[in-house]
KOLLOLUM-803531 format. One record per atom (N, C-alpha, C, O, CB): residue in three letters; x, y, z. Coordinates in steps of 0.1 Angstrom, whole numbers, plus 5000, padded with zeros to 4 digits. Glycine has a CB too. Example, Ala and Ser with C-alpha at 12.3 -4.5 7.8 and 13.67 -1.06 7.14 Angstrom:
<doros>
ALA513249435078ALA512349555078ALA513249675078ALA514249675085ALA511349555090SER512849785071SER513749895071SER512950005079SER513450115080SER514149945057
</doros>
This chain:
<doros>
MET500849885000MET500050005000MET500950125000MET502050125006MET499050005012ILE500450234993ILE501250354993ILE501050425007ILE499950425013ILE500750454982ASP502150485012ASP502050565024ASP501050675023ASP501350775015ASP503450615028SER499950665030SER498850765028SER499250905033SER498851005027SER497650725035GLU500150915043GLU500551045048GLU501451115037GLU501251235034GLU501451035061LEU502351045031LEU503151095020LEU502251145008LEU502451245002LEU504150995015PHE501251055005PHE500351084994PHE499451214997PHE499251294989PHE499450964991ASP499051225010ASP498251345014ASP499151465012ASP498651575008ASP497851325028GLN500451465016GLN501251575014GLN501451614999GLN501351734996GLN502651545020MET501551514991MET501651544976MET500351614971MET500451714964MET501951414968LEU499251564975LEU497951614970LEU497751754976LEU497151834969LEU496851524974THR498151774988THR497951914994THR498852014986THR498352124983THR498351915009LEU500051974983LEU500952064976LEU500352094962LEU500352204957LEU502352004975ALA499851984955ALA499251994942ALA498052084942ALA497752164933ALA498951864936ALA497252084953ALA496052164954ALA496452314955ALA495652394951ALA495252124966PHE497652344959PHE498052484960PHE498952514948PHE499852604949PHE498852504973ASP498752444937ASP499452474924ASP500952454925ASP501652524917ASP499152614920GLN501452374933GLN502852334933GLN503052224923GLN502352134922GLN503352294947ALA504152244916ALA504552134906ALA505052014913ALA505952024922ALA505652194896ILE504351904910ILE504751774917ILE505251674907ILE504751664896ILE503451714924THR506351614911THR506951504903THR506951384912THR507351384923THR508351534898VAL506451264906VAL506451144914VAL507451044907VAL507451034895VAL505051084914LEU508350984915LEU509250894910LEU509150764917LEU509250754929LEU510750954911PHE508950654910PHE508850514916PHE510250454913PHE510650434902PHE507650434909VAL510850404924VAL512150334923VAL512050204932VAL511250194940VAL513250424927ASP513050124929ASP513249994937ASP511849924938ASP511149914928ASP513750034951ASP511549874950ASP510249794952ASP509049884950ASP507949834949ASP510249734965GLY509250014950GLY508050104948GLY507450084934GLY506250124932GLY508550244949VAL508150034925VAL507550004911VAL506449904912VAL505649904903VAL508649964902TYR506449814922TYR505349724923TYR504049794925TYR503049734921TYR505649624935ARG504049914930ARG502749984932ARG502150024919ARG500950044918ARG502950114940LEU502850024908LEU502350054895LEU501749924888LEU500949944879LEU503450104886ASN502049814893ASN501649684887ASN500149664889ASN499649674900ASN502449574892ARG499549624878ARG498149584878ARG497849464887ARG496749454893ARG497549564864GLU498749374887GLU498649244894GLU499549224906GLU500649174904GLU498749124884THR499249284917THR500249274928THR500049154937THR500949114945THR500149394937GLY498849084936GLY498548974945GLY498049014959GLY497948924967GLY499748894946GLU497849144961GLU497349194974GLU496149274971GLU496149394970GLU498449274981PRO494949204971PRO493749274967PRO493349404975PRO493049504968PRO492649184968VAL493449404988VAL493149524995VAL494149634992VAL493649744989VAL493149495010SER495449604993SER496449704989SER496249754975SER496449874972SER497849654991THR495949664966THR495749694952THR494649794950THR494749894943THR495549574944MET493549774957MET492349864956MET492750004961MET492450104955MET491149804963GLU493350004973GLU493750134979GLU494750204970GLU494650324968GLU494350104993THR495750134965THR496750184957THR496150244944THR496550354939THR497850084954ALA495350164938ALA494650204925ALA493950334927ALA494050424919ALA493750094920GLY493150344938GLY492450464940GLY493350584942GLY493050694937GLY491550444953LEU494450564949LEU495350674952LEU496050724939LEU496150834936LEU496350644962LEU496450624931LEU497050654918LEU496150734909LEU496650814901LEU497550534912GLU494850694909GLU493950774901GLU493850914904GLU493551004896GLU492550704901LEU494050944917LEU494051084922LEU495151174916LEU494951294915LEU494151094937LEU496251114911LEU497251184905LEU496751274893LEU497051394893LEU498451094901ALA496051204885ALA495551284873ALA494551384877ALA494451494871ALA494951184863PHE493651354887PHE492651444892PHE493351574897PHE492751684895PHE491851384903TYR494451564903TYR495151674909TYR496251734899TYR497051814902TYR495851644922ASP496151694886ASP497051744875ASP498451714878ASP499351784874ASP496851894874ILE498751604885ILE500051554887ILE500451464875ILE500051344875ILE500251474901GLU501151524865GLU501351454853GLU502851414851GLU503151334842GLU500951534841SER503651464860SER505151424859SER505351304868SER505751314879SER506051544863VAL505151184862VAL505251064869VAL506250974862VAL506150944850VAL503850984870TRP507350944870TRP508450864864TRP508650734871TRP508150714882TRP509750954865VAL509350644864VAL509750524870VAL511150494866VAL511550514854VAL508750404866GLU511950454875GLU513350414872GLU513450294864GLU512950184868GLU514250404885GLU513950304852GLU513950184843GLU514650064848GLU514149954846GLU514650224830GLU515750084855GLU516549964861GLU515649894871GLU515749774872GLU517850014867SER514849964879SER514049904889SER512949814882SER512649704887SER513350014897LEU512449854871LEU511549774863LEU512149654858LEU511649534860LEU510949854851VAL513349664852VAL514049554846VAL514449454857VAL514249334854VAL515349604839GLN514949494868GLN515349404879GLN514149324884GLN514349214890GLN516049484890ARG512949374883ARG511749304888ARG510949244877ARG509849204878ARG510949404895ASP511649234865ASP510949174853ASP509649234850ASP508649164847ASP510849024856MET509549364851MET508349434847MET508549524835MET509749554831MET507849524860ASN507449564829ASN507549664819ASN506349764820ASN505449744828ASN507549594805LEU506349864812LEU505249964813LEU503949904809LEU502849974812LEU505550084804ASP503849794802ASP502549734800ASP501849694813ASP500649674813ASP502749604791ASP502649674823ASP502149634836ASP501549744844ASP500949724855ASP503149554844ALA501849874840ALA501549984848ALA500050024848ALA499350004838ALA502350104843ARG499550074860ARG498250124861ARG497950254855ARG496850294852ARG497850124876LEU499050334853LEU498850474848LEU500050504839LEU501050424838LEU498850574859SER499950614832SER500950654822SER502150704830SER502050804837SER500350754812VAL503250644828VAL504450694834VAL505550694823VAL505550634813VAL504950594845ARG506650774826ARG507750784817ARG508950714825ARG509050724837ARG508150924813THR509850654817THR510950594823THR512150684824THR512250784816THR511350464815MET513050664833MET514250744835MET515350644839MET515150554847MET514050854846LEU516550664834LEU517650584837LEU518150624851LEU517950744856LEU518850604827ARG518650524858ARG519150554872ARG520150664872ARG520150744882ARG519850424878GLU520950674862GLU521950784862GLU521350924861GLU522051024864GLU522950764850ASP520150934857ASP519451064855ASP518651104868ASP518051214868ASP518551064843VAL518451014877VAL517651044889VAL518151154897VAL517451244901VAL517550914898ALA519451164899ALA520051274907ALA519751414900ALA519451504908ALA521551254908GLY519751414887GLY519451544880GLY517951584882GLY517651694884GLY519751524866LEU517051484882LEU515651514885LEU515451564899LEU514751664901LEU514851384883LEU516151504909LEU515951544922LEU516551684925LEU516051764932LEU516651444932ALA517651714918ALA518351844919ALA517451954914ALA517552074919ALA519651844912ARG516451934906ARG515552034900ARG514452064910ARG513552144906ARG515051994887HIS514352004921HIS513252024930HIS513752084944HIS514852044949HIS512551884933ASP512952174949ASP513252234962ASP512952144974ASP513652144984ASP512552364963VAL511852064973VAL511451984984VAL511351834978VAL510751814968VAL510052034989ILE511851744986ILE511751604982ILE511151524994ILE511651535005ILE513151544979LEU510051464991LEU509351375001LEU509651234997LEU509651194985LEU507851405001GLY509951155007GLY510251015004GLY509650915013GLY509350945025GLY511650995003ASP509550795009ASP509050685017ASP510150595021ASP509950495028ASP507950605009
</doros>
């Protein structure tokens, strides 16, 4: 399940017109998967992920190496995401004033 406190913080910032970027890395990429094998978590996660678009959070990334290491691809994703190489993550983080993490 996605950390609801972290998610609340993101949605609050987005409600005040702050630019939000979401990056899924390591085991966090499993949250994007349609078939997690955890029905309750899946329903909760699916609902939260749908809120991203509602709050105009469109900058959603996934680290490509994390997908590959877990034998996943973007066909498995619940929402539209863009891939980023691990070597580019530091540059993405450097462009943001505030970083929230799980």
